[in-house]
C-alpha positions, 0 to 999 in steps of 0.5 A: 741253576737250571729250570728243573731246580725251580720246578722241583722247588715249586712242586715241593712248595705246592705239595706242602701247601696242598697237604697243609690245606687239606689236613689242617682245621684252623681256617687261618692255616688253610689260608696261609697254605693257599698263599703257598700254593700260589707262590709256587705257581708264581715261581713256575710262571717266572721260571718258564718265562725266564728259561724258555724265552730268555730274550723276550722283552714283554716278560709274560710270566712276570706280568702273569705273576703280578696278576697272581700276586694282586689277586692273592692280596685281594683274596687274603684281605677278603678271607681275613675279613670273613674269618673275622666275622666268623670268629666273632659269630662262633668264637672258633677258627675251626673249619669244621665248625662253620656251617652257617649256610646249613639249614 
């Protein structure tokens, strides 16, 4: 498989995640769609690192992908804590119902 197959797969994953994040109203589904988009970016980084410079010892794309995985895990933990707090306060997980910062 060539680089183009990985790029097509990554763009399909990113488009699915973007569509889900923009069209859904449930906060948990929006969070999962953002995770899908981050996975698509990881796939692009690793595939470019593998196919553009195959003999590179530092594996730069892999290192960036690991950083993105760590940031995504921290983001998921914090976002889930916020979602649980909002659910306890408002008793809903609908993104349009959250207006805590409005006066």
